[in-house]
VOPAGU-2260 file (C-alpha; in pm, 1 decimal, decimal comma):
REM VOPAGU-2260
SITE   aa  ch    i         X         Y         Z
SITE  UNK   A    0      -7,6    -806,6     881,1
SITE  UNK   A    1     206,1    -607,1     642,3
SITE  UNK   A    2     431,8    -849,2     474,5
SITE  UNK   A    3     436,9   -1196,7     324,3
SITE  UNK   A    4     788,4   -1316,6     250,7
SITE  UNK   A    5     830,6   -1618,3      49,5
SITE  UNK   A    6    1133,4   -1844,5      95,3
SITE  UNK   A    7    1194,5   -2113,8    -172,8
SITE  UNK   A    8    1387,7   -2424,2     -57,7
SITE  UNK   A    9    1510,6   -2744,1    -210,6
SITE  UNK   A   10    1687,4   -2994,7     -13,2
SITE  UNK   A   11    1812,8   -2761,0     255,4
SITE  UNK   A   12    1784,6   -2923,2     575,5
SITE  UNK   A   13    2114,7   -2786,9     712,9
SITE  UNK   A   14    2077,6   -2425,8     571,0
SITE  UNK   A   15    1703,0   -2351,7     578,5
SITE  UNK   A   16    1668,0   -2354,8     973,4
SITE  UNK   A   17    1937,2   -2077,8     973,3
SITE  UNK   A   18    1753,3   -1874,7     726,0
SITE  UNK   A   19    1429,3   -1910,6     903,0
SITE  UNK   A   20    1596,6   -1826,8    1240,0
SITE  UNK   A   21    1746,2   -1519,7    1110,9
SITE  UNK   A   22    1397,3   -1389,4     977,9
SITE  UNK   A   23    1222,4   -1494,8    1298,9
SITE  UNK   A   24    1052,6   -1233,4    1516,1
SITE  UNK   A   25    1326,3   -1329,0    1777,1
SITE  UNK   A   26    1619,1   -1219,0    1546,9
SITE  UNK   A   27    1450,1    -946,1    1315,6
SITE  UNK   A   28    1471,6    -593,3    1483,1
SITE  UNK   A   29    1183,7    -342,6    1463,9
SITE  UNK   A   30     899,9    -573,1    1389,5
SITE  UNK   A   31     668,3    -800,9    1574,3
SITE  UNK   A   32     545,1   -1159,5    1471,7
SITE  UNK   A   33     194,2   -1020,1    1378,4
SITE  UNK   A   34     351,8    -765,7    1133,1
SITE  UNK   A   35     472,8   -1035,2     868,9
SITE  UNK   A   36     441,2   -1400,7     768,1
SITE  UNK   A   37     711,2   -1629,7     637,7
SITE  UNK   A   38     595,9   -1872,4     372,7
SITE  UNK   A   39     844,3   -2165,9     301,4
SITE  UNK   A   40     793,6   -2314,2     -40,2
SITE  UNK   A   41     934,2   -2657,0      -4,6
SITE  UNK   A   42     993,5   -2715,0    -369,0
SITE  UNK   A   43    1059,9   -3101,5    -426,4
SITE  UNK   A   44    1273,3   -3161,1    -143,6
SITE  UNK   A   45    1356,3   -3535,5    -103,6
SITE  UNK   A   46    1284,3   -3520,7     261,4
SITE  UNK   A   47     988,9   -3279,1     341,9
SITE  UNK   A   48    1074,2   -2977,2     533,9
SITE  UNK   A   49    1011,4   -3007,0     899,7
SITE  UNK   A   50     731,2   -2757,3     950,9
SITE  UNK   A   51     705,2   -2814,9    1322,6
SITE  UNK   A   52    1074,1   -2752,3    1391,7
SITE  UNK   A   53    1060,9   -2426,9    1171,4
SITE  UNK   A   54     751,2   -2290,6    1350,9
SITE  UNK   A   55     946,7   -2341,5    1683,5
SITE  UNK   A   56    1194,4   -2102,3    1534,2
SITE  UNK   A   57     929,4   -1870,2    1377,2
SITE  UNK   A   58     565,3   -1907,5    1486,9
SITE  UNK   A   59     458,9   -1702,2    1209,9
SITE  UNK   A   60     568,1   -1941,5     946,0
SITE  UNK   A   61     369,9   -2165,2     699,4
SITE  UNK   A   62     509,6   -2437,8     462,8
SITE  UNK   A   63     370,3   -2498,1     106,5
SITE  UNK   A   64     482,5   -2838,9      -4,2
SITE  UNK   A   65     542,7   -2942,6    -361,5
SITE  UNK   A   66     619,1   -3303,0    -360,1
SITE  UNK   A   67     868,6   -3456,9    -593,1
SITE  UNK   A   68     884,5   -3502,3    -899,4
SITE  UNK   A   69     901,7   -3145,0    -958,8
SITE  UNK   A   70    1053,4   -2951,4   -1252,9
SITE  UNK   A   71    1409,2   -2840,7   -1185,7
SITE  UNK   A   72    1299,6   -2480,8   -1205,3
SITE  UNK   A   73    1079,5   -2345,9    -917,3
SITE  UNK   A   74     956,9   -2041,7   -1107,6
SITE  UNK   A   75     581,9   -2161,8   -1157,3
SITE  UNK   A   76     555,1   -2282,1    -814,9
SITE  UNK   A   77     684,4   -1958,8    -656,3
SITE  UNK   A   78     414,3   -1785,6    -861,5
SITE  UNK   A   79     154,5   -2010,0    -740,3
SITE  UNK   A   80     280,2   -1977,3    -367,3
SITE  UNK   A   81     272,7   -1601,6    -408,8
SITE  UNK   A   82     -91,0   -1588,7    -489,8
SITE  UNK   A   83    -163,1   -1736,5    -145,4
SITE  UNK   A   84       7,7   -1435,1      37,6
SITE  UNK   A   85    -209,1   -1248,7     253,0
SITE  UNK   A   86     -27,0    -909,7     300,2
SITE  UNK   A   87     -19,2    -581,5      98,2
SITE  UNK   A   88     367,7    -618,9      65,1
SITE  UNK   A   89     541,5    -917,6     -57,7
SITE  UNK   A   90     903,2   -1037,0     -34,3
SITE  UNK   A   91    1090,1   -1297,9    -227,6
SITE  UNK   A   92    1407,4   -1504,9    -145,8
SITE  UNK   A   93    1430,7   -1732,6    -420,6
SITE  UNK   A   94    1730,2   -1908,2    -256,2
SITE  UNK   A   95    1646,6   -2023,3      89,4
SITE  UNK   A   96    2011,0   -2079,9     189,1
SITE  UNK   A   97    2060,5   -1729,4     278,3
SITE  UNK   A   98    2082,7   -1578,3     631,3
SITE  UNK   A   99    1938,7   -1240,8     670,4
SITE  UNK   A  100    2063,7    -939,1     876,8
SITE  UNK   A  101    1851,9    -823,2    1157,3
SITE  UNK   A  102    1701,8    -510,5    1022,5
SITE  UNK   A  103    1610,6    -654,4     667,7
SITE  UNK   A  104    1243,3    -668,4     718,2
SITE  UNK   A  105    1198,7    -339,5     917,2
SITE  UNK   A  106    1392,9    -143,7     658,8
SITE  UNK   A  107    1222,2    -273,7     372,0
SITE  UNK   A  108     888,7    -206,4     547,1
SITE  UNK   A  109    1023,1     138,2     609,6
SITE  UNK   A  110    1081,6     194,1     243,5
SITE  UNK   A  111     753,3      57,5     120,8
SITE  UNK   A  112     557,0     271,9     358,0
SITE  UNK   A  113     737,6     573,4     215,6
SITE  UNK   A  114     680,4     484,6    -152,8
SITE  UNK   A  115     535,0     156,6    -235,4
SITE  UNK   A  116     550,4     222,2    -610,0
SITE  UNK   A  117     898,7     111,5    -628,6
SITE  UNK   A  118    1083,1    -221,1    -569,3
SITE  UNK   A  119    1305,4    -266,6    -252,4
SITE  UNK   A  120    1633,1    -448,9    -295,2
SITE  UNK   A  121    1910,9    -565,3     -67,9
SITE  UNK   A  122    2277,0    -657,9    -133,5
SITE  UNK   A  123    2401,4   -1014,1    -132,6
SITE  UNK   A  124    2696,5   -1154,5      31,4
SITE  UNK   A  125    2877,9   -1476,3      41,4
SITE  UNK   A  126    3010,0   -1651,8     363,9
SITE  UNK   A  127    3381,0   -1733,4     345,8
SITE  UNK   A  128    3681,0   -1570,6     230,0
SITE  UNK   A  129    3592,3   -1530,0    -132,1
SITE  UNK   A  130    3289,5   -1566,4    -363,0
SITE  UNK   A  131    3176,1   -1923,3    -338,4
SITE  UNK   A  132    3211,2   -1965,5    -714,3
SITE  UNK   A  133    3592,8   -1973,2    -638,1
SITE  UNK   A  134    3599,5   -2092,5    -260,2
SITE  UNK   A  135    3418,0   -2404,6    -312,6
SITE  UNK   A  136    3693,5   -2527,1    -567,0
SITE  UNK   A  137    3972,8   -2415,1    -313,3
SITE  UNK   A  138    3839,0   -2627,0     -19,3
SITE  UNK   A  139    3557,2   -2429,0     123,2
SITE  UNK   A  140    3283,3   -2667,1     220,6
SITE  UNK   A  141    2973,6   -2708,4     470,4
SITE  UNK   A  142    3232,7   -2817,9     743,4
SITE  UNK   A  143    3457,5   -2526,7     700,1
SITE  UNK   A  144    3137,7   -2302,6     691,2
SITE  UNK   A  145    2993,6   -2444,2    1014,9
SITE  UNK   A  146    3321,6   -2359,9    1187,1
SITE  UNK   A  147    3328,2   -2021,0    1042,4
SITE  UNK   A  148    2968,9   -1938,0    1163,5
SITE  UNK   A  149    3049,9   -2083,7    1507,0
SITE  UNK   A  150    3341,1   -1819,8    1534,9
SITE  UNK   A  151    3096,0   -1526,9    1570,9
SITE  UNK   A  152    2785,6   -1479,6    1769,4
SITE  UNK   A  153    2550,0   -1432,2    1486,0
SITE  UNK   A  154    2255,5   -1564,5    1642,5
SITE  UNK   A  155    2299,4   -1278,9    1908,3
SITE  UNK   A  156    2390,8   -1014,7    1658,9
SITE  UNK   A  157    2338,8   -1093,9    1297,0
SITE  UNK   A  158    2543,3    -783,6    1181,0
SITE  UNK   A  159    2849,9    -995,7    1274,2
SITE  UNK   A  160    2789,7   -1173,2     954,4
SITE  UNK   A  161    2944,1    -897,5     773,1
SITE  UNK   A  162    3276,3    -986,9     945,4
SITE  UNK   A  163    3291,9   -1332,0     782,8
SITE  UNK   A  164    3167,8   -1258,5     421,5
SITE  UNK   A  165    3233,3   -1100,5     102,7
SITE  UNK   A  166    3027,4    -914,8    -144,8
SITE  UNK   A  167    2829,6   -1133,0    -375,7
SITE  UNK   A  168    2922,6   -1114,7    -759,4
SITE  UNK   A  169    2583,2    -963,8    -837,0
SITE  UNK   A  170    2664,3    -695,4    -567,5
SITE  UNK   A  171    3035,7    -658,0    -628,9
SITE  UNK   A  172    3026,7    -296,3    -702,2
SITE  UNK   A  173    2918,1    -221,5    -345,4
SITE  UNK   A  174    2658,4     -25,3    -150,7
SITE  UNK   A  175    2637,3     292,6    -380,3
SITE  UNK   A  176    2627,7      95,5    -714,6
SITE  UNK   A  177    2364,3     -83,3    -913,7
SITE  UNK   A  178    2346,3    -455,0    -847,9
SITE  UNK   A  179    2263,5    -732,6   -1098,9
SITE  UNK   A  180    1989,7    -901,7    -865,9
SITE  UNK   A  181    1865,0    -881,9    -514,1
SITE  UNK   A  182    1834,9   -1207,8    -340,7
SITE  UNK   A  183    1562,0   -1058,9     -85,5
SITE  UNK   A  184    1360,1    -818,0    -268,7
SITE  UNK   A  185    1041,2    -659,0    -163,5
SITE  UNK   A  186     750,2    -474,5    -347,7
SITE  UNK   A  187     382,5    -391,7    -326,1
SITE  UNK   A  188     162,7    -698,5    -413,5
SITE  UNK   A  189       0,9    -491,3    -673,6
SITE  UNK   A  190     339,6    -427,3    -841,2
SITE  UNK   A  191     414,3    -809,7    -820,3
SITE  UNK   A  192      87,6    -878,4    -994,0
SITE  UNK   A  193     111,0    -612,1   -1249,3
SITE  UNK   A  194     455,1    -751,9   -1357,3
SITE  UNK   A  195     316,0   -1096,6   -1370,6
SITE  UNK   A  196     546,8   -1248,1   -1130,2
SITE  UNK   A  197     857,6   -1448,1   -1233,3
SITE  UNK   A  198     892,3   -1543,7   -1602,7
SITE  UNK   A  199     779,9   -1908,9   -1630,0
SITE  UNK   A  200     990,3   -1963,5   -1960,3
SITE  UNK   A  201    1295,7   -1993,7   -1712,6
SITE  UNK   A  202    1332,7   -2370,2   -1692,9
SITE  UNK   A  203    1688,8   -2412,7   -1577,0
SITE  UNK   A  204    1777,2   -2553,9   -1232,3
SITE  UNK   A  205    1693,1   -2305,4    -970,7
SITE  UNK   A  206    1515,9   -2084,5   -1217,9
SITE  UNK   A  207    1822,4   -1993,9   -1391,3
SITE  UNK   A  208    1828,5   -1600,9   -1429,5
SITE  UNK   A  209    1466,3   -1569,1   -1343,3
SITE  UNK   A  210    1553,6   -1361,2   -1040,7
SITE  UNK   A  211    1798,2   -1138,0   -1223,3
SITE  UNK   A  212    1543,9   -1080,5   -1508,2
SITE  UNK   A  213    1263,0   -1007,3   -1252,8
SITE  UNK   A  214    1460,8    -729,8   -1075,0
SITE  UNK   A  215    1556,1    -588,4   -1393,3
SITE  UNK   A  216    1195,5    -561,1   -1473,6
SITE  UNK   A  217    1090,5    -436,4   -1138,7
SITE  UNK   A  218    1379,2    -172,1   -1158,2
SITE  UNK   A  219    1226,3     -56,4   -1479,0
SITE  UNK   A  220     889,3     -33,1   -1338,9
SITE  UNK   A  221    1017,3     178,8   -1042,0
SITE  UNK   A  222    1129,8     433,7   -1306,9
SITE  UNK   A  223    1502,5     324,2   -1263,5
SITE  UNK   A  224    1487,8     459,6    -888,9
SITE  UNK   A  225    1438,9     134,6    -686,7
SITE  UNK   A  226    1487,2     155,5    -310,0
SITE  UNK   A  227    1836,7     -15,6    -197,2
SITE  UNK   A  228    1886,3     -76,3     165,3
SITE  UNK   A  229    2205,3      13,8     342,0
SITE  UNK   A  230    2360,1    -157,8     613,1
SITE  UNK   A  231    2141,5    -479,4     548,8
SITE  UNK   A  232    2194,0    -785,6     343,0
SITE  UNK   A  233    2161,2   -1176,6     293,1
SITE  UNK   A  234    2440,1   -1411,0     342,9
SITE  UNK   A  235    2475,9   -1718,4     128,0
SITE  UNK   A  236    2547,3   -2054,9     271,4
SITE  UNK   A  237    2736,6   -2310,2      64,0
SITE  UNK   A  238    2482,6   -2584,6     -36,8
SITE  UNK   A  239    2550,1   -2700,8    -381,0
SITE  UNK   A  240    2319,1   -2439,2    -538,8
SITE  UNK   A  241    2220,8   -2437,0    -895,2
SITE  UNK   A  242    2429,4   -2126,6    -962,0
SITE  UNK   A  243    2653,0   -1988,1    -684,9
SITE  UNK   A  244    2824,2   -2332,6    -608,7
SITE  UNK   A  245    2828,7   -2466,5    -959,9
SITE  UNK   A  246    3094,6   -2475,3   -1251,2
SITE  UNK   A  247    3108,4   -2193,7   -1489,7
SITE  UNK   A  248    2957,1   -2416,3   -1751,8
SITE  UNK   A  249    2633,0   -2441,1   -1564,9
SITE  UNK   A  250    2615,2   -2071,2   -1528,0
SITE  UNK   A  251    2692,6   -2048,1   -1878,7
SITE  UNK   A  252    2394,7   -2240,5   -1972,4
SITE  UNK   A  253    2164,9   -2033,6   -1776,2
SITE  UNK   A  254    2314,6   -1717,8   -1973,3
SITE  UNK   A  255    2233,2   -1904,7   -2281,4
SITE  UNK   A  256    1882,0   -1983,0   -2179,3
SITE  UNK   A  257    1830,9   -1613,9   -2114,8
SITE  UNK   A  258    1955,2   -1517,1   -2466,9
SITE  UNK   A  259    1722,2   -1783,5   -2627,5
SITE  UNK   A  260    1409,1   -1642,1   -2440,4
SITE  UNK   A  261    1490,6   -1273,1   -2512,0
SITE  UNK   A  262    1719,4   -1286,9   -2818,0
SITE  UNK   A  263    1983,1   -1076,5   -2654,3
SITE  UNK   A  264    2244,5   -1144,7   -2362,1
SITE  UNK   A  265    2151,0   -1036,0   -2027,3
SITE  UNK   A  266    2250,4    -706,9   -1907,3
SITE  UNK   A  267    2233,5    -592,0   -1544,0
SITE  UNK   A  268    2010,0    -283,4   -1501,4
SITE  UNK   A  269    2156,1      52,9   -1464,5
SITE  UNK   A  270    1962,7     272,6   -1218,4
SITE  UNK   A  271    1987,7     546,4    -958,9
SITE  UNK   A  272    1926,6     405,7    -612,5
SITE  UNK   A  273    1696,9     550,6    -359,1
SITE  UNK   A  274    1884,1     457,8     -33,8
SITE  UNK   A  275    1748,7     361,8     288,7
SITE  UNK   A  276    1887,6     258,1     618,7
SITE  UNK   A  277    2210,1     320,9     777,1
SITE  UNK   A  278    2569,6     222,1     685,4
SITE  UNK   A  279    2856,9     279,6     930,4
SITE  UNK   A  280    3198,7     390,9     807,4
SITE  UNK   A  281    3348,5      43,6     942,5
SITE  UNK   A  282    3103,2    -142,5     723,3
SITE  UNK   A  283    3160,5      68,1     423,1
SITE  UNK   A  284    3533,2       6,1     460,7
SITE  UNK   A  285    3505,8    -367,4     487,1
SITE  UNK   A  286    3270,0    -399,4     205,8
SITE  UNK   A  287    3360,7     -95,8     -32,6
SITE  UNK   A  288    3298,0    -271,3    -358,6
SITE  UNK   A  289    3473,0    -209,8    -677,2
SITE  UNK   A  290    3505,8      57,7    -934,1
């Protein structure tokens, strides 16, 4: 086994099965079930994750359940769950509501086998016509999204998700520019442990800016030359999440928490990407980013 991928979930009965299916051996290309394990961290869901149902989708899956009441931040639980990982390479999806493209795992492993001293990042996308910080206040909801997902055969070809999505705010500058965070990041277990995992001072719902801060720290530890995957990504499902689907005031509180912890405002890392993967002209044209 080469990779342990941790997926953090809280009250995602609708979204989590799609995420798991997209990451299953039946949907990921270029890898086999024995190459990786999926670890679902069920962090305080009111109704426990149905492990048997998820294992029918992905037999290489196990669940770690943290029963309520739990802190609103999953950061400490994520660090504890990562300590149970058995593979030399680790992956983290701090938000379990993200469907993955079919080559995500194989491309991440390709990068890590080439140079495991560097973190590997993937761009984020939002399902729907606009970033969900805007679209949810214009009528975009789970029913609309269900119909949108039904309009493309994403289960047969996960790359069709690019047709019904937009670049996330953290990846708005596009494929060839630095991003503020990676919602599916991968790195050697030794690098994770040397960095100390996520910073447990982040106490906000969903971990606040913990994922962004860790990405910045991992990029710095990669000599500001992280791997970035071309042609792969994760696609956020609307679910009332702590940041993506919340009002601006909630996101402002997370920014303030970061300032209180570090004494300065958050600034996305500047870096030179080491690109890996394939990017078609059509996909570049559909998601060009912004200057």
